[in-house]
C-alpha positions as CSV (number, residue, x, y, z in Angstrom):
1,X,75.1,93.5,93.4
2,X,73.3,96.3,92.0
3,X,72.2,95.9,88.6
4,X,73.8,99.3,87.5
5,X,77.1,98.4,87.8
6,X,78.6,96.4,85.2
7,X,82.0,95.0,84.6
8,X,84.0,93.9,81.5
9,X,87.1,93.4,80.7
10,X,88.7,94.9,77.5
11,X,91.8,95.6,75.8
12,X,92.7,99.4,75.3
13,X,93.4,100.1,71.7
14,X,96.6,102.1,72.7
15,X,99.5,100.5,71.3
16,X,102.7,100.3,73.8
17,X,106.4,100.8,72.2
18,X,106.8,96.7,72.5
19,X,104.0,96.7,70.3
20,X,101.4,95.0,73.0
21,X,98.0,96.6,74.4
22,X,96.9,97.3,77.8
23,X,94.1,94.8,79.4
24,X,91.9,96.9,81.7
25,X,88.7,96.0,83.6
26,X,85.9,98.6,82.3
27,X,83.5,99.7,85.3
28,X,80.0,101.1,83.9
29,X,77.7,102.6,86.8
30,X,75.1,105.2,86.1
31,X,76.2,105.7,82.6
32,X,80.0,106.7,83.8
33,X,82.8,104.4,83.1
34,X,86.1,104.2,84.9
35,X,88.9,101.8,84.3
36,X,91.6,99.6,86.7
37,X,94.5,98.8,85.2
38,X,95.4,94.6,85.5
39,X,99.1,95.0,84.8
40,X,98.8,92.7,81.8
41,X,99.9,93.3,78.3
42,X,99.2,91.5,75.4
43,X,99.5,91.2,71.4
44,X,96.1,92.2,69.7
45,X,96.0,88.8,67.9
46,X,96.0,87.0,71.5
47,X,92.8,88.5,72.4
48,X,89.4,86.9,72.0
49,X,87.2,90.0,71.8
50,X,83.7,88.0,71.8
51,X,84.5,86.5,75.0
52,X,86.8,89.4,76.4
53,X,89.7,87.5,77.5
54,X,93.0,86.4,76.4
55,X,93.2,83.6,73.6
56,X,95.3,80.2,73.6
57,X,97.5,82.0,71.3
58,X,99.2,83.8,74.1
59,X,101.2,81.1,76.3
60,X,100.0,81.8,79.8
61,X,96.7,82.8,78.8
62,X,94.9,80.6,81.5
63,X,96.8,82.1,84.4
64,X,96.2,85.6,83.0
65,X,92.2,85.3,82.6
66,X,92.1,83.7,86.1
67,X,94.1,86.5,87.5
68,X,91.9,89.0,86.1
69,X,88.8,87.0,87.3
70,X,90.3,87.5,90.8
71,X,90.5,90.8,90.4
72,X,87.1,91.2,89.0
73,X,85.6,89.0,91.7
74,X,87.4,91.2,94.7
75,X,85.7,94.3,93.2
76,X,82.3,92.7,92.8
77,X,82.5,91.7,96.5
78,X,83.6,94.9,97.8
79,X,80.6,96.6,96.2
80,X,78.1,93.9,97.2
81,X,79.5,94.7,100.8
82,X,78.7,98.4,99.9
83,X,75.2,97.5,99.3
84,X,74.9,95.8,102.6
85,X,76.3,98.5,104.3
86,X,75.1,101.8,102.5
87,X,77.1,103.5,105.2
88,X,80.2,102.7,103.5
89,X,82.3,105.2,101.6
90,X,81.8,104.3,97.6
91,X,85.1,106.2,96.7
92,X,86.9,103.3,98.6
93,X,85.6,100.6,96.7
94,X,86.0,102.1,93.2
95,X,89.5,102.3,91.8
96,X,91.0,105.7,92.3
97,X,91.3,107.1,89.0
98,X,92.0,110.9,88.0
99,X,90.8,112.3,85.2
100,X,93.3,112.1,81.9
101,X,93.9,115.7,80.7
102,X,94.0,117.0,77.1
103,X,97.6,116.8,77.3
104,X,98.0,113.3,78.4
105,X,95.8,111.9,75.8
106,X,97.5,113.7,72.8
107,X,100.7,112.6,74.6
108,X,99.3,109.2,74.3
109,X,98.6,109.2,70.6
110,X,102.0,110.7,69.7
111,X,103.7,108.0,71.3
112,X,101.7,105.6,69.1
113,X,102.5,107.6,65.8
114,X,105.9,107.7,66.8
115,X,106.1,104.1,67.3
116,X,104.2,103.5,63.8
117,X,106.6,105.9,62.2
118,X,103.9,107.9,61.2
119,X,106.2,110.9,60.7
120,X,103.6,113.7,59.1
121,X,101.1,112.9,61.9
122,X,103.7,113.2,64.4
123,X,104.9,116.5,63.7
124,X,101.1,117.8,63.6
125,X,100.3,116.4,67.0
126,X,103.9,117.6,68.2
127,X,103.2,121.4,67.2
128,X,99.4,121.3,68.5
129,X,100.6,120.0,71.8
130,X,103.2,122.8,72.3
131,X,100.4,125.4,71.6
132,X,98.0,123.7,74.0
133,X,101.0,123.6,76.6
134,X,101.5,127.4,76.1
135,X,97.9,128.3,76.1
136,X,97.1,126.4,79.3
137,X,94.2,124.1,77.5
138,X,96.8,120.9,78.3
139,X,95.9,121.1,81.7
140,X,92.3,121.0,81.3
141,X,90.2,117.5,82.2
142,X,88.6,115.7,79.2
143,X,85.0,116.7,80.9
144,X,86.4,120.3,81.2
145,X,87.1,120.6,77.6
146,X,84.1,122.6,76.4
147,X,83.1,125.0,73.4
148,X,84.4,127.9,75.1
149,X,88.1,126.4,75.9
150,X,88.0,125.7,72.1
151,X,87.1,129.4,71.4
152,X,90.0,130.1,73.6
153,X,92.5,128.4,72.3
154,X,91.7,129.5,68.7
155,X,91.9,133.3,70.2
156,X,95.6,132.2,71.1
157,X,96.5,131.1,67.5
158,X,95.0,133.9,65.9
159,X,96.0,136.6,68.3
160,X,99.3,135.3,70.0
161,X,100.6,133.2,67.0
162,X,98.6,134.8,64.1
163,X,98.3,131.7,62.5
164,X,96.2,131.6,59.5
165,X,92.7,130.1,59.5
166,X,93.8,127.1,57.5
167,X,96.7,126.4,59.9
168,X,93.9,126.7,62.7
169,X,91.5,124.3,61.1
170,X,94.4,121.9,61.0
171,X,95.3,122.2,64.8
172,X,91.5,121.8,65.6
173,X,91.3,118.9,63.3
174,X,93.8,116.7,65.0
175,X,92.9,117.4,68.6
176,X,89.2,116.5,68.0
177,X,90.3,113.6,65.9
178,X,92.8,112.7,69.0
179,X,90.0,113.2,71.5
180,X,87.2,111.4,69.7
181,X,89.4,108.1,69.0
182,X,90.6,108.0,72.7
183,X,86.9,108.2,73.7
184,X,86.0,105.4,71.5
185,X,88.8,103.2,72.1
186,X,88.2,103.6,75.9
187,X,84.1,103.1,75.9
188,X,83.9,106.7,77.4
189,X,80.2,108.0,77.0
190,X,78.5,111.1,76.2
191,X,78.1,111.9,79.9
192,X,81.9,112.4,80.0
193,X,82.5,113.6,76.2
194,X,80.1,114.8,74.2
195,X,82.3,116.1,71.4
196,X,82.2,120.3,71.8
197,X,83.7,120.9,68.4
198,X,80.2,120.2,67.3
199,X,79.2,123.4,68.4
200,X,82.2,125.2,67.4
201,X,82.6,127.2,64.3
202,X,85.9,128.5,62.8
203,X,86.3,131.0,60.3
204,X,85.6,130.4,57.1
205,X,88.7,129.5,54.4
206,X,88.4,130.5,51.1
207,X,89.1,128.1,48.1
208,X,92.8,127.5,48.0
209,X,93.8,128.1,44.3
210,X,95.7,125.2,43.3
211,X,98.4,125.6,40.2
212,X,100.5,122.6,38.9
213,X,103.8,123.1,38.1
214,X,105.5,122.8,34.5
215,X,108.9,121.6,33.4
216,X,110.5,124.6,33.5
217,X,109.6,125.1,37.2
218,X,111.2,121.8,37.9
219,X,114.4,123.2,36.2
220,X,114.5,126.4,37.7
221,X,114.2,124.5,41.2
222,X,117.0,122.1,40.4
223,X,119.3,124.9,39.1
224,X,118.5,126.6,42.6
225,X,119.8,123.8,44.6
226,X,122.8,123.4,42.4
227,X,123.9,126.9,42.3
228,X,122.5,128.2,45.4
229,X,125.8,129.0,47.5
230,X,124.0,128.5,50.8
231,X,123.0,124.8,51.2
232,X,120.8,125.4,54.2
233,X,117.7,127.0,55.4
234,X,114.0,126.1,55.2
235,X,113.5,127.0,51.9
236,X,116.6,124.9,50.6
237,X,115.2,122.1,52.8
238,X,111.7,122.0,51.3
239,X,113.2,122.0,47.7
240,X,115.5,119.3,48.4
241,X,112.3,117.2,50.1
242,X,110.0,118.3,46.7
243,X,112.5,117.2,44.4
244,X,113.5,114.1,45.8
245,X,109.7,113.3,46.1
246,X,109.3,114.1,42.5
247,X,112.2,112.0,41.1
248,X,111.1,109.0,43.1
249,X,107.5,109.1,41.3
250,X,105.9,111.0,44.4
251,X,107.6,109.2,47.4
252,X,106.0,110.3,50.8
253,X,107.7,112.7,52.6
254,X,107.3,110.4,55.7
255,X,108.9,107.6,53.9
256,X,111.5,110.0,52.7
257,X,112.7,110.8,56.3
258,X,112.6,107.1,57.2
259,X,114.7,106.1,53.9
260,X,118.0,104.1,54.8
261,X,120.9,103.4,52.6
262,X,120.1,100.1,52.2
263,X,117.1,100.9,50.3
264,X,118.9,102.4,47.4
265,X,120.5,99.5,45.2
266,X,123.9,99.9,43.3
267,X,121.5,100.1,40.3
268,X,119.9,103.3,41.9
269,X,116.8,101.6,42.2
270,X,114.9,102.2,45.6
271,X,113.7,98.9,47.3
272,X,111.8,98.1,50.6
273,X,109.9,101.2,50.8
274,X,106.4,100.5,52.8
275,X,104.0,103.3,52.5
276,X,101.9,104.3,55.9
277,X,104.7,103.5,58.5
278,X,104.0,99.8,57.8
């Protein structure tokens, strides 16, 4: 077998709705990696990272490891056969794999954040995803996403949507973090992804002046909620969220969204509030 072709079984860190992770076979040839789905999904604690196999905590670990081993052996045999017959079509041996798009990668993380009940990050991803769809960037393959497309996306946000420099920076940050995280977890090398954001320079953002609220400001906000005839609207909802968080000693907005009546005791004390979606 060609020494340049390497095989390894990996647990891909893309959590599913049921809390499991997919097991895939990674093939690396000439510094290019591609993956074959094994069809098996397990919990993270059921994976032996050093041995690259399912550990004994899974009830069917022996069966799964044997079937994956057979899949790898079959592909190795096909590659050896190709080397013995150089005219064979290498594409028929390699698992067919269509390059993943920018939109698909963001959707994967969006689903993960939704499963973790991380409301704040989910909202940022969802908004960024909508802008990528309208601008046409979401259909691009990962290897085709270059600094040119980043500038195109930034121009769209500025000209078409009139979005501020600070907000554009936030959208770029969430897209960059998502793509880098995906490439790291899926062992994608520099030949396919070389973080084009390192060569992108957005608009400089001036220093934001922060002002602390005084006691009188809190009273004014409270009076606004009480005496405002129109009990709706973005400003009213924002004031409600802020005051609720203020009077609960800084409860995160994401935790406020996930708050249930069962978390409030008869004495009015909040119980069972977990941070960061855990």
